[in-house]
C-alpha angles and dihedrals in degrees: 000000000000123000089252092052093048091049090052091048091050090051092049091049091050091049092050090050092050092048091051093045092052097036094243127158130199088255090056090055093047091050090050090056096247092141100040092119094051117089110266091235091066092051092044091052091052092049089058095246099308104154091351114149094012112176118220122198115250125226091271091057095253124125113256128156111254109260115242120210115253111251114241096181131038134176129209091266091059096253111146141194127197094208097252123119125356122342112273115247095258092054095042090053091051093049091046088053090056101263116141114243087226088068088071097043114126110224 
């Protein structure tokens, strides 16, 4: 197991311990907005299809899937940003640490 893999496993273990200690579920974290930067498809897949593929009526009254913005930036954890508004926390931390925003640009 690489150092990166063991660090990830340690982080996952710590998160599970904290969730258990505080009585939190994955749904609690989703409702709190913890995964707002992750593409909705990833969250939907983890929730076993609940609400996945929901169709919202468009302005004309027809049924069209809600359009999702195209991600322009993505990190190794799959978090994305479409370039609108302020930098998400994950990207701001990387830029503050000296990483170029272009490193995360999706081509």
